[in-house]
C-alpha positions as CSV (number, residue, x, y, z in Angstrom):
1,X,239.7,97.4,118.9
2,X,241.8,98.9,116.0
3,X,242.6,96.4,113.3
4,X,246.5,95.6,112.6
5,X,246.3,97.8,109.5
6,X,245.1,100.7,111.5
7,X,247.8,100.4,114.2
8,X,250.4,100.2,111.6
9,X,249.0,103.2,110.2
10,X,249.4,105.2,113.4
11,X,252.8,103.8,114.1
12,X,254.0,104.9,110.5
13,X,252.3,108.4,111.2
14,X,254.0,108.7,114.6
15,X,257.4,107.7,113.2
16,X,257.1,110.1,110.3
17,X,256.2,113.0,112.7
18,X,259.3,112.4,114.9
19,X,261.7,111.5,112.0
20,X,260.7,113.8,109.1
21,X,264.4,113.6,107.6
22,X,264.7,109.8,108.0
23,X,267.2,108.4,105.5
24,X,270.1,106.0,105.2
25,X,273.2,107.3,107.1
26,X,275.3,105.9,104.3
27,X,276.7,108.8,102.2
28,X,276.4,108.3,98.4
29,X,275.8,110.2,95.2
30,X,274.6,107.4,92.9
31,X,273.0,104.1,92.5
32,X,276.5,102.6,92.3
33,X,277.9,104.2,95.5
34,X,274.7,103.2,97.6
35,X,275.3,99.6,96.2
36,X,278.8,99.6,97.3
37,X,278.3,101.0,100.7
38,X,275.5,98.8,101.3
39,X,277.5,95.8,100.7
40,X,280.2,97.3,102.9
41,X,277.7,98.1,105.7
42,X,277.0,94.4,106.4
43,X,277.9,93.8,110.1
44,X,279.6,97.2,110.0
45,X,278.5,100.6,111.2
46,X,277.4,103.2,108.7
47,X,279.6,105.7,110.3
48,X,282.7,103.3,109.6
49,X,281.8,102.7,106.2
50,X,281.5,106.4,105.5
51,X,285.1,106.8,106.3
52,X,286.0,104.1,103.8
53,X,284.1,105.1,100.9
54,X,285.3,108.6,99.9
55,X,288.6,107.4,99.0
56,X,287.2,104.1,97.5
57,X,284.9,106.1,95.1
58,X,287.6,108.6,94.2
59,X,289.8,105.5,93.1
60,X,287.0,103.5,91.6
61,X,284.2,106.0,90.4
62,X,282.4,103.6,88.4
63,X,281.6,99.8,88.0
64,X,284.0,99.5,85.3
65,X,286.6,100.8,87.2
66,X,286.0,98.6,90.3
67,X,285.5,95.7,88.1
68,X,289.2,95.9,87.1
69,X,290.5,96.4,90.5
70,X,293.2,94.2,92.0
71,X,291.6,92.0,94.6
72,X,294.4,92.1,97.1
73,X,294.7,95.7,97.0
74,X,290.8,96.3,97.2
75,X,290.7,94.0,100.5
76,X,293.3,96.1,102.0
77,X,291.2,99.5,101.3
78,X,288.2,97.9,102.9
79,X,289.6,95.8,105.6
80,X,288.2,98.4,108.1
81,X,284.7,97.5,107.2
82,X,285.4,93.8,108.3
83,X,284.8,90.6,106.3
84,X,286.9,92.2,103.8
85,X,287.5,89.1,101.6
86,X,283.9,88.3,101.3
87,X,282.9,91.9,100.6
88,X,285.9,92.3,98.1
89,X,284.5,89.1,96.3
90,X,281.0,90.5,96.2
91,X,282.1,94.0,95.1
92,X,284.3,92.6,92.2
93,X,281.4,90.1,91.2
94,X,278.7,92.7,91.3
95,X,280.8,95.3,89.5
96,X,281.8,92.7,86.8
97,X,278.2,91.7,86.3
98,X,276.9,95.2,86.2
99,X,279.6,95.9,83.3
100,X,278.9,92.7,81.4
101,X,275.0,92.4,81.7
102,X,273.9,95.9,82.2
103,X,276.3,98.1,80.2
104,X,278.0,99.4,83.6
105,X,274.8,101.0,84.9
106,X,273.5,99.5,88.1
107,X,270.0,98.0,87.1
108,X,266.9,99.6,88.8
109,X,264.7,96.4,89.1
110,X,264.7,93.8,92.0
111,X,264.8,90.8,89.8
112,X,268.0,92.4,88.1
113,X,269.7,93.5,91.4
114,X,269.3,90.0,92.7
115,X,271.6,88.7,89.9
116,X,274.5,90.4,91.3
117,X,276.9,88.5,93.4
118,X,276.6,89.4,97.1
119,X,273.3,91.2,96.7
120,X,270.2,89.7,98.7
121,X,266.7,91.3,99.1
122,X,267.8,93.6,101.9
123,X,270.6,95.2,99.8
124,X,268.3,95.5,96.6
125,X,265.7,97.2,98.6
126,X,268.0,99.8,100.0
127,X,269.5,100.5,96.6
128,X,266.1,100.6,95.1
129,X,264.6,103.1,97.8
130,X,267.6,105.1,98.3
131,X,269.2,105.1,94.8
132,X,266.1,105.0,92.6
133,X,263.3,106.1,94.9
134,X,261.6,102.8,93.9
135,X,259.7,100.7,96.5
136,X,259.4,97.0,95.3
137,X,259.8,95.8,98.9
138,X,261.0,96.6,102.5
139,X,264.6,96.2,103.7
140,X,264.7,94.0,106.7
141,X,267.9,95.0,108.4
142,X,268.9,94.4,112.4
143,X,266.9,97.3,113.3
144,X,263.7,96.6,111.0
145,X,263.9,92.7,112.6
146,X,264.0,93.9,115.9
147,X,261.5,96.6,115.9
148,X,259.0,94.5,113.6
149,X,259.0,91.8,116.5
150,X,258.6,94.1,119.3
151,X,255.9,96.0,117.6
152,X,254.1,92.8,117.2
153,X,254.1,93.1,113.2
154,X,255.5,89.8,112.8
155,X,256.0,86.5,114.7
156,X,259.0,85.5,112.5
157,X,262.8,85.9,112.6
158,X,263.6,85.0,109.2
159,X,264.1,88.3,107.0
160,X,262.2,87.0,104.0
161,X,259.2,86.0,106.3
162,X,259.2,89.3,108.1
163,X,259.3,91.2,104.9
164,X,256.3,89.4,103.7
165,X,254.4,90.1,106.9
166,X,255.3,93.9,106.6
167,X,254.2,94.0,102.9
168,X,250.8,92.4,103.8
169,X,250.4,95.2,106.7
170,X,252.0,98.4,105.4
171,X,250.6,100.4,102.7
172,X,252.7,100.6,99.5
173,X,253.1,104.3,99.9
174,X,255.1,103.9,103.1
175,X,257.3,101.1,101.8
176,X,259.8,103.4,100.7
177,X,260.8,104.9,104.0
178,X,259.6,102.3,106.4
179,X,263.3,100.8,107.0
180,X,264.6,104.1,107.4
181,X,262.2,105.2,110.0
182,X,262.7,101.9,111.9
183,X,266.4,102.4,111.8
184,X,266.2,106.0,113.3
185,X,263.7,104.8,116.0
186,X,266.0,101.7,116.7
187,X,268.9,103.7,117.1
188,X,267.4,106.7,119.0
189,X,265.0,104.8,121.5
190,X,264.0,101.1,120.7
191,X,267.6,99.9,121.4
192,X,268.7,96.3,121.2
193,X,269.9,96.0,124.9
194,X,268.1,98.6,126.8
195,X,264.9,99.9,125.0
196,X,263.7,103.3,126.2
197,X,260.2,102.4,126.6
198,X,259.6,105.2,129.2
199,X,260.3,107.9,126.5
200,X,258.9,106.1,123.5
201,X,256.0,107.8,121.7
202,X,255.0,104.3,120.4
203,X,254.4,102.9,124.0
204,X,250.9,102.6,123.8
205,X,250.9,100.9,120.5
206,X,253.7,98.4,121.3
207,X,252.6,95.1,122.7
208,X,256.2,94.6,124.3
209,X,256.3,97.9,126.2
210,X,254.6,96.6,129.3
211,X,257.2,94.0,129.6
212,X,260.0,96.0,129.1
213,X,259.0,98.5,131.4
214,X,258.7,95.8,134.3
215,X,262.3,94.9,133.7
216,X,261.6,91.4,132.6
217,X,261.8,91.5,128.9
218,X,264.6,90.8,126.7
219,X,265.5,92.2,123.1
220,X,265.6,90.5,120.2
């Protein structure tokens, strides 16, 4: 029987084969832009965020510009992303911290990113991987959480514990892209309500597939 690491290696190779261009769907051109977009994307679709950010980035091209934004005006501009008051607070706080502590440039290290208001490990991991090409961890969003559980890569629901399990199983060379690969597969095949196990190329490696195929399973 294959070890857990061998099974994970096969899973990652198959994901790479089927999603060779896997990357974040958020549109950005700089670490600052991916930070803003990722904060806005919490409990909001990437597609909707991409309708908001072009105008936002024209108006606030740098952290210094956003740090000086009027809060009520910013709230109106990002309202379609939902939770706009909390997100405006995070964007303003993060921008001001970037200006005051990091000379206006988004920091490129996990411990520094975590000092920014509104930034936890998931956001920091996405900024590092997409914005800097650095792998200091693995972002655990709703797709990564769901697929990690279904594939038997973790027995936890807490994102921090899930990330810890993934880091122990997944080779470091795959940390950079794993979230993007899982997101692609989660959207295309391993959907939350009705996973398409009959069409899944990971079916033979997935301990949840048999249950779903019998129609008795339930998604996380």
